[in-house]
N, C-alpha and C positions, 0 to 999 in steps of 0.2 A: 594659468588663469590668475587674474588680478582683481581684487576687491578693494575699493577705496570707500571708507565708511565713516560715519560719525559726524561729518560736517555738512555744510550747505552745498547745494548743487544748483548752479544756474544752467539750465538746459539750453538756453538760447532764446527761449520764449517764456519760461517761468522759473520760479525759485522754489526749490525743495529743501526744507530744513531737516537736518538729521537724516540725510539720505545715504544711499549706497549706489555706487557705480560699479558694474561688473563688466570686465573686459576679457575677451578670449580671442586668440589668433588675430589680433589687430583690429577687432571689431567690438562695438558695444553690444552686449547681449542682455543687459538688464540695467534699469535705472529707476529709483523710486524709494519710497519709505519702507516698504516691506519686500525685501529682496533676500531670497535664500542663498546663503554663501556656502558653496561646496567646501568640504573639509580640505580639499587639495589646493584651494586658492591661497595665494599670497595676499595678506591683508595689510593695508596701510590705513592707520587710524588718523583722522584729520579733525578731531573735535576743535571747534573754534576757528576753523579755516573754511575756505570755499574752493570749489572746483568750478572752472568755466570751460567752455569749448576753447580749443586753441584759437588764438587771435588770428585774424585774416586781414592782410593789407591788400586792398584791391588795386592799388596803383603804386608801383615802385620800380626802381632800376637796380634792384639788389642783384649782385653778382656780375652785372654788366658794366658798372662804373664804380670804382672803389673810392671810399673816403680818403682824402689826403694824398691822392695820387693824381698826377697830371695825365698826359696823353697816353702813357703806357697802359693804363687800365681803363681808359675811357672809350667804350665800344658801343655807345648807344645811338650815335648819330653818324650815318653815312651821308655826309652833307655835301657831296660833290654834285648832287642832282636833287631837285626839290620833290621828285616823285620816285620813291624807292619801296614799293609794296613787296618786292621780291625778297627783301632781307628779312631774316628770322632771328628773333632774339635768342632762341635756344643755341644758336651758333656762337653766342657771345657770353653766355652765363658761365662764370667760374665758381664752382662749388667751394673753392678754397678762399673766397672772399671773406675776410673777417666779419663782414656784416651778417653772415649766416649764424655765426656764434652769438652775435649781439641779438639776433632775432629770437633764438630759442631761449636766451637768458631773459628776454622781455616777454616771453610767452607767445611769440608769433610763430605759428606752425605752417602757415601757407601764405603765399604772395602771388600776385600777378606781376610779372616782370615785363615791362614795355620798352620799346625803343624810345629815344628822346623825341623832342618836339621841334627840331631844327628844320624839318621838311614839312611840306604840305601833306604828303603821304609818307609815313615814317617807317612802316614795316609791321611785321606780325609779332604779337606778344605771345606769352606762354604763362601757364600757371604751374608753380612748383611747390612742393613741400620744402621746408627750410633745413633739411638734413639729408645728406647723401654724399657718396663719393663722386658720382657723375650725374649729369642732368637726367639721363634715362632712368635712374633710380629715384628721382625726385618728381618726375612729371605727373601732373594730373591732366593737363591739356596742353598739347604742343602748339595749337593755333587758337588762342583765346580771343583774338580780335585783331582787327586792322587799325593801327593807330594813325589818326590824322590830326593835324594841328591848325588852329586858327590864331589870329592875333599877331603879337609882336615877334615871336620867335622866327617863323619862316621869312617874314619881311626883313628882319635884321640879317639873317644868315645869307639869304640869296639876293635881296635887293641891294645889299652892300657890295655884292660881287657883280652888279650890273646885269642881273638876269631875273626872269620871272620867278617869284612874285616880289614886287616892291611895294605892293599895296594889298589891303584886304580884298579888293576886287580881284586882283591877280590870283590870290590863293583860292578863292571860290571858283574862278574860271578854270584853273588847273584841275580842281576836283571834278567839275562837270565834264571837262574835256576827257579826263581819264576814264570816268565811269561810262560816258557815251562810247568811247573807243572799246572798252571791255564788253559793253552790251552788244556791239557789232561783232566782236571777236567770238563771243559764245554762240552766235547764231550761224557761224560758218560751219558747213559740214566737213570740209576738207581744209585743215589748217595745221601749220607747224606750231609746236609748243611755244608759248610766249610766257616765260617765267615771271615777267613783270605784270602781265594781265591776269594770270591765273588766280592770285589772291583776290583781285577785284571781282572776278566772276564768282568766287566763293561768297563774297559779301552780297552780290546781286541775287544769288540764289538763297540768301538768308541762312547759309551754313556757318557764317561767321559774322559777328557784329562789328560795327565801327566803334572805336573808342576815341571820342572826339575831345582833344585838348582845347578847352575854351574857358577863358576867365571872364571877360566882359559880357554883359548881358546881350549886347548886339551880336557878339561872336557866337554866343550860345544859340540865339535865334537863327543865325545864318546856318549853323550846323543842323538845326531841326528842319530848316527850309530845304536844304539840299537832301537830307535823308527822306523827306516827304516826296520830293521830286522824283527820286529813284526808288521809292518804296523800300527803304533799308532799315534794318534794326540798328539802333544807336544807343550808346550811353554817353553821358556828359562827364568828362574828367576835369576835375578842379572846381568848376562851377562857382567861381569866386563871387560873382554878383548874382548868384541864383536867388538870393533873398529879395532881389528887386522884381523878379518875374515868377514867383512860385505858382501862380495860377496857370501861366503858359506851360510850365514844366509838368504840372499835374495833368493838364488837358492832353499833353503829348504822350502821357503814360511812359515817361522816360525815367530811368534810374540814374542817380547822380552820385559820384564819388567826390567828396568835398575835402579840399586841402591843397597844399600843406599849410594849414592855418597857423601852425606853430612857428612858421618861418617869418622872416622880415618882409617888408614891402620893397622888394629888390628891383621892381620895375613898375612902370606907370599903370599897367593894367591890374596891378594888385592894390591900388589905392583904396578900394572899398572892401578889403578883406576884413572879415568879422566872424567871430564865433556864432553870431546870430544867424548866419546862413543856414547851418544845419538845423537850428531850431525852427526857423521859418519854413524850411522845406518839409520837415517832419510834421509841423502843424498843418500844412497844406495837403498832407497825404502823399507826398512825393517819396518814393523809396530812396533812402540815403545811407551812405556809409562814410566813414572817416578814413583818410589816407595820410601817409607820411611823405610820399614821393621820394623815398630814400634814394640817394643820400642827402636830399635837400633838408629833410628832417631825419635824424637817425632812426632806423627801424625800431629800436628798442623803446622809443617814446610813443608808440601807438596807444598804449594805455593812458599815457599822460594826456593825449588828445581827447580821449574819452572823458577823463576827469575834468578837463577845462570846459568841455561841452556841458557837463553836468552843472558846473559852477555858473554857466551862462543861461541855464534854464531847461536843458534837455533832461528828461527823467533818467534815473539810474539805470532802469531796465532798458530804456531805448538807447542809451549810450553804450551799454554792453552789446546790445543787438547791432549797433552801428559798426562794431569791430569784430562781429562773429557771424551771425546768420544773415544780416543784410548784405555784407560783401560777398558771402557765398551765393546769394541769390543774384547779385549784380553780375557775378562771374558765371552763373549757370552751373554751379557745382554743389548746390545745396542738397543734392541727393547723396553726397559723399561726406561733406564737412559743414561746419558752421553751427551745429547744434548737437546735443548729446542724446540722440535718438537711437532706437534699436536698429542695428544693422549698419550704422554709419562707422566711418573710420574712427578709431580710438585716438583722436587728437584732442588732448585736453591739458589744462594747466592746474596745478595745485598752488594756491597762494598762501602765504604764511599768516594771513589775517582774514577777516570776514568781508572786507571790502577792497576789491582790486583798485579802486580809485582813491583810496586813502594814501596820503603822501608817504606813510611809513610802511605800507604793504609792499612786499617783495614777492617775486616768483620763487617758489620753493622747488618745484619740479615741473618739467615739461615733457610730455609724451607725444610721440608721433607714431601712428599705426600701432599703438599699444606698447611701444618701446620707449623707455626713459632715455631721452637725448640730452637732458640737462638736469643736474641736481645741485642746488646751492650748497656750498661747503660751509 
């Protein structure tokens, strides 16, 4: 049993000053001002410091494409075909990727790993904790969503090779064609297994959401249009021009993962990238989280993204929520992680100051499932 006491605790929804967090067998068993600490508990005193939930990056390529490495460790795009729903990111995640060490050093304890965006239908993502020997030890969800992509990337990858899609029309047409085909497939009583269509059927049955890569506002609206046509659950990934259509996103009741805003404007559809996106969406009541899109922005900078959002007008509490409880809800795992509530996984971070967003504050210790996976020397 472990008791962390004497400092502030951000639970994910509120701030407790001079509180105690009690952990046993990988779970949170008590949190608050008045917590009885058993004599057998190991005690960590953190006066002047703060505990937060482990940070969550809702959109990354961690473990599937490594920083500073070319084709040898680039396993996120099976780009020989624009429609590849049958590929699964769990078959590409390498727990030895140095990015996982960077993650725990930055307080990131959980990530969604997604295929890349070269294809119109890119494959199935997964949610993993950021520490473990093999993927099976890290998994929270092996099928977290079917990644699809709009805009420049599929056009560039496939149109340049003289095949569909070479336009935004072609991308939308391929999506409709594939979903219609899967709808017919699921209605057949006697059918051979089709591994390409089975993930689409899971989406049609709402057992798995679409994770839609979309930057421009018109691409975002196209994603919502197609989701409405087939009655699908969808999240918007990147949402670079979401600040232009917050009312539309709010009406659609869609969750948005915004970023990687810390990156450069490396292509035309990022021209209107702004930290005001997350502020505008939050003001409109749109559920929003911040992402790094690692390795586009290194995973350890997730807290820096939160700090920059605060600088641009997002409240301190909402910025912390945007990298803890909000991404947990975006991913549908808030029953396990994202806040320091009773019964949840003991994934938390001890910071060496009272404000995780201060430029001098560092991660002191990171815990996953109640086990210390990082301690600053």
